N, C-alpha and C positions, 0 to 999 in steps of 0.2 A: 772702353773702360767706364765703370759705373760712376755716377755722380758721388761726390763726397759730401755727406751731410755733417754740418758743423754746428756746435752750440757754444756760445761764449757767455759766461756768467759775470755780469757787472754787478758788484755788490759793495756794501759797506764792510769794513773789517774791524773786528774787535781788537783794540790795541794790545799786542803782546799776550793775547789770550788764545793759546793754541786750541784748547778743547772747545771753546765757544765757537771759533771759526770752523772747526771740523764738523761740529753738529749742524751749524747753519748751512754749510755747503752740502752736507749730506742731504738735507731737506730739499735744497734747490735742485740738486742732481736728480733726486727721486721724482721731482715734479716736471722734468723735461719731457715734452711730447716728441713723437716722431722718430725715436730710436736713432740718435745721431751716431756717427762713427767716431767723432772727435769732440771732446768737451774741454773747453779752456777755462782756467782759473787765473786770477790776477797774479802779478808779481808779489812774492812773499805773502801768499794768500792766507797762511796760517798765523801770521804775527803782525801784519802791517810792515811798512818800510822802516824797520828799526835798525839802528846801528849797534844795538846791544848783542852783537854777534856771539860773544863768549857765553853769555847766559842763556841765549835762545837757541843756539845751534843744536841740531840733532845729527846723529851718525847716519850713514847710509843704512837703510833697513830699519830705521827707527819708527817711532809712533806715526808720524805723518806719512811716511812711505807705505807702511802697512795699511793705513787708512786708504791711501790712494789705490793700492792693489785691490782692496776689498770693494771700493766704489767702482773701479774699472771693471771688475768681474761681474758685479751686479748689474751694471749698465750695459755690459758687453760693448764697451767703447774705450778708446784711448783717453786718458785724462792727463792733462799737462798744466803745469803752473810752477812757479819757483818758490823755494824754501831756503832757509839758512842751514847749510851743511858744514860740519867740521870733519876734516880729513887730513891726516898726517900733520896735525898741529896748525892747519890753516883753515880759514873760514871762507866759504864761497856762497854767493847768491846763485843758487843752482836750480836750473829748470829740470824737472823730472818728467820724462816721457814714459808714462806707465801704461802698459798694454793690459788687455783683459786677462791674459794668462799669467800675469805677475812679472813678466820680464820687463826690463826697462832700459832706457838710455838716458843720458843727461848732457846738459850744456851749461857751462859756467859763464856768467856774464863777463864779457870782455871789457866793456867801457864802464868804469865805476864813477859814480856821480860825485865828483870831488867837492861840489858846492854844498853837499850834505855830509862830507867826510866819509863817504862810502869807501874811498880808496885807502882810508886809514883803518877801516874795520874789516875789510875783505881783501882777498887775493883775486887778481883778474884771471879769467880763463884765457886759453891760448888757441882753442880749436873750435871751429864752427861745427854744428851738427846738422846733418841732413838725414832724415828718417823716411821710411816708406810706409804708406798706409793704403791698402787696397789699390796698389799700383801708383798712387800719387807720391811725389817726392816733396817733402815739407821741410822748411828751414825755420826753426823756432829761435827767436832772439828775445832780449829783455830790455824794455824801457829805453834807457839812455843810448843803447845801441842804435836806436832809430836815427840819431843825428849823424851817423857815420856811414855814408852810402858805400864806401869802398868795402867795408866789412860785410854788408848785406848784398853785395853785387851778385847778380845771378849770371853764372857762366854756363847756362843751360843745365844746371844741376838741381833745380827745384821748380815746383809748380805753384806752391803756396808758401808765402812768407808770413810769419806770425810775430807779433810783438805783444808780450804780456807786460803790464806796466802799473806803476803808481805815479802818474803824470799829473803834477799840480795844476789847478785851475788857472793861475796867472799865465801859464804858457800853453793854454789850450789851443790857441791859433797855430802855434808851431806844430803841435801834435797832429792836428787835422791836415795841415799843409804837407807835412813830411810823409805822412802815411800815403797820401795820394801820389806824391812824388815817387815813393818807392814802388808803387804799383805801375806807374807809367814807365819808369826807367828800366824796371826788371821784367816787364811783361808777365806779371804774375798776379794771381789772387793775393790779397793782403788782408789780414785780420789784425786790428789793433784793439786789444782789450785793456781797458783801464778800470779803476775802482771809483767809487763815489764816497761822499761823506767827508769827515774830518779825522785826521790821525792824532796820535798822542802828542805831536808837536804843534798842534793847532793849524796844520796845513790842510787846505780844502782841495777836494778833487771833484771835477765836474763830469767825470765819465767820458762822454763823447766816444764811446766804443763804436766800432764800425767794421763792416765786412765789405770789401771792395773787389770788383773784378779787375782784370788786367788793363782795362781802359780807364780805371779810376772811378767807374760808376758805382754808386752805392747800392748794394744788395740788401743791406740791413743796417740800421743805425739806432743808437739809443739816445735818450734824453738824460737829464741829470739825476735820474732816480735808479733804484735797483731794477735791473731788467736782465732777461736772458735773450740774447740775439741768436737767431737761427737763420741758416741759409743752406741751399743745396748748390754745390759748385759743379759746373759742367766742364768736363775735360775736353770734349769735342769742340766746344766754343773757344776754349783757350787755344787749342792747337790751330784752329782755323784762323784766328786772329794773328797768331805768331807767323803762320805761313804766308798770309797776305801782306803782313807788315813786319818783315824780319829785321828789325833794327839791330838785333844781336850780332848780325853778320858784319856790322861796321863798328863794333865796340872796340875800344882800345884794349890792348893786351897789357897786363901788369901782374906783379906778384907782390905779396906782403912779406916784409922782413920778419 
């Protein structure tokens, strides 16, 4: 199986300014070298982590999704990140998995960050998403989901685990520690993509975006500035490690209610 080339765009976000963010990300996407298969954008990349869900929500197929389809087609890559979506009278922090041909899948954030009243402004998701890209199986999750290892548990159903986030600077050590833990326990590549700068609530974000292999080794990492991380993920190395050290065979069995 071919290597999976990934790019993750760590950036500042213009607070609740959809057009500004889309223009800025279009410029960053056009400047990515190496023709990646997958391009990651942060959580709520078009607005910032706002609880103004009623005023900022878009419908499926709205402006931002049309933009994602255009960008994915031009880059010939999957583009993913989360946006605020209204559906059936409810609001979701929804990750969109946009393919170059305009087809898409989505995942609704399950664990809503009550310390910022996200649970009062959004409805939780109920289903994990595992998608396939060039033979790779990928599980994309969102920010606070990182703290809940049962939800992200790998039951031999994915090769790459993704977290797109707005993770504040005061808890940066938890971010870095938990990402490595998820790589070790799931024997999976892990990408944690955070934002930088300050949002409209005065909350600072340090970035600390990282691409890890299944041993928790850093393949690419960022500083506190705007950066695009890139890496080529090797499937043969992943399978060799899993076969030599098959901890999944001793994993506890469980089911979620």
